[in-house]
N, C-alpha and C positions, 0 to 999 in steps of 0.2 A: 293454104295457111302456112305461115313461116314457122320453121322449127326452132324451139328454144335451144340456145347454145348449151352444150353439155358442160357442167362444172367439173373441173379436174379435182379429183380427190387425192390428197397427199397420203401416200402409203409408206409405211416404214419399210426399209430394206429388209429382205428376208434374212432372218438370223440375227438381226440387230434391233434391240428394243428402242423404242422412241426415247429421245433425250428428255429428261424432266426439265421443266421450266423453272429456272432459279429466280426467285424474287430478290432483287438487290435492294431496292428502296423500301424502307419501312420494316425490314426483317428484324426481329428482336435479337439483341446481342446479349450473351451471358456476361455478367460482370466478372472481371478478372479477380481471382481469389487473392486476398491479401496474404502476404507471407506471415507465417506464425513466428513471432519473435520469441526467442529463448535466450536467457542469459548465457554469456560465454566467458571463458577465462582468458580471452585474447589480450585484453588490456593488462591483466596481471602478468602474463607471459612476456609481453613487450617490455614491461618494467624490469622483469628479471634479466632480459637480454641487455638492458642498459646498466646492469650491475647492481640494481636494487634488490635486496634480499628479502625484505619483509614488507608486504603490501596488505593493507586493511581495507575493508569496506564498511561503511556505516550508513544507517538509516534510522528513521524514527517511526513511531506509531502513536496516534492519538492527538493529532493537531485539531481535528474537527469537533470532537465530542464536547458536550456541555459539562461533563463531570469527569473527574479523575485526572491524574498527571499525564504529561506527555513522556513517553518512554523511548530512549535512544539506545541503540546497540552498535557495537563495533566488533568485527570478526576478522581474524587472520586465518584463512584457510590453509590447510596442508595440501600442497599441489599433488601429493601422492595419495591423498585420501579424501577427495572431494565427494561428498554424498551425492548420489544420483537423484535427479528430480528437483533440484533447487530452482526456484522461480519466484517471481514477485508474489509476496504473501497474499495479496488481494486476489490472485488467480488460483489459490489453493483452498480446499475445504479445510475445516478445523482439524479433522482427524489426520490429514496429510501433513498439515503444519506441525502438529504435535510430534509425529514420527520423525520429521526432518529436524525439528528442534533438538530432539534427543541425539540424533546422529551428528549434528553440528557441534553440540556441546562435548561429544565424546571424541571428536577428531580435530577440533580447531581451538584457537585461542579466542575467548569470548569475554566481553565486558558489557555491562549495562549501566545506564545512568537515568535518573528521573528528574524531570522538570516539574517542580511542585505546583500546586494550585496557587500558592502565594506568589511564586515567581511568575507564573502565567499572568495573574491579575496585575502584578506590579510592572512587568517589563513588556507584556504582550506575548502572544503565543509564538510568533516567529522567533523573537529573541530567546525565549525560553527553550525552544526547540534547538536552536543553534548552540546554546550554552550546553544543553544536555548531550548533544552530539560530540562536542569537543571534550566534555568530561568522560564520555564513554571511551573515546580513543585514548585519552591519557590514563585511563584505568586498566588498559590491556596489560596482561602479564609480560608481554614483549613490546618493545618500542618500535612502531612501524616507521619506515622511511618515506612511505607514500600512502596517502589515504584517498580512496574514491568515496565521494559522498553523493547521495541522491539529491537531485535538485539543481538549481542554478546559482547557488551561493556557496562559496568556499567557507570553511570553518577554521578558526584559529586553534590548531591542535598541536603545535610544536613541531610540525614536519610539513613536507610538501603535501598539497591537497589539490585534487582535481574534482570539480563539480560535474556531474553527468546527469543531464535531464532524462527522466525516465530510467534512471540508473538501475532501479530494482528489476527492470525487465531486460536490461542489457548486460549488466556486469554481475558475474557470479558471486563475488564477495559482497556486493551490496544486497543481492537477493537473499543471501544467507543472513545478513544483518536484519533485513526486513522481517524475516521469519522469527528471529530471536526476539526482536522488539514487539512484534504482534502477539506472540504466544505469551511473553512475559506480562504484557498489559492485560490481555484477556484473562489470565489467571488472577491478576490483581482485582480486576473489576468483578470477577465471579465471587471473590471473597467479600467485596463490598456489597454485593447483592445479598449475601447471607447476613451481613451486619446491618443492612438497611432494607428489610423486606418491604415490598410494595412498589419499589422503584424499577425493578426489572433490569438492574445493572448486569446481571448474569446473562441476559439475553441480548440487549442492545449495546452493551459496553459503554453506555453513556452518550451515545450518539443521538442526534435530533430525529426521533421517530415519534409517531402519535402516542405510543404507550408512555414514553418518557414525558412528553408534554402534559399528558393527563395526570401523571404522578406528581409532577411539579405543581400543577394547579390544585391538586387535592391535598398533598402533604407538605408542600413548600420545599425550598432548596435545602440540601444538606450542607455540611461543612466541606464536602468534597466537590461541590458544584463551583464552576468558574463564574464568579460574580461579574467579571468584565464582559461576559458573553451576553448578548442582548436578551434572549429568552429568560435567562436567570435573573438579570437585572430587572426585567419587567415584573417577575414574580416577587422580587424583593421590594420593589416599589409598591406593589399591590398590598404587601404586608406592612407597608408604612416604614420601610427601611429599618426593620427591627435588628437588634444586636445579635451577635453569635449566641449568647446565652439564651435569648428568647427562641431563636431558631432551634437550638439544641433541645429545648423543652417541648417543641412541637413535633420532634422526630420520634419514631418508634424506638424502643430500647433494643 
């Protein structure tokens, strides 16, 4: 009977562990971590190096809500006293915004302007926002030579202007202005919440949330609602296009 051929067994060399098999195809890859963007003062310092002495940043808060004005702020930071932690206001919680607001007002030149409900309904929210931004810059105690504005549209503010997309996340002066505008508007909407109970302004700041829609359906629009915005216009139509006096009678005292 023929003998079966012996199978050779692979043995690892003495003292050397067997090499692990690496799977190349189909191996999961971890996503690259996105860099965390923080506002910097580089643009302002470059302006200083060109001989510009006063640089402002401006931003607005409240373009999207159904109620309340749009609020714009302009800030000229002191390069020697920049508060730590400045960032896009949307990335900060309310308590942090309040603390930074106090520090900004204590160390910088600050101005605020409001785009009223009437202006928003007459001109549209974009034009009202640009108007308020320009007014805030012109209201500063010092006249800037250069203004950085958040967005992609320059404003007519009486000096050079540079629009920076996502500027509140990139430019420190704009980040400071975003905090001032946001805190100012939130405080105003909180007061409106006390004056008009039942609408929840102090919680949602006038934005389009279920609580706000429910209040509109139950109580009707207030004089602080933007009639040119579709949900408010729909409620007015449901009420038969009633006048301001009739709407005022429907509201709580």
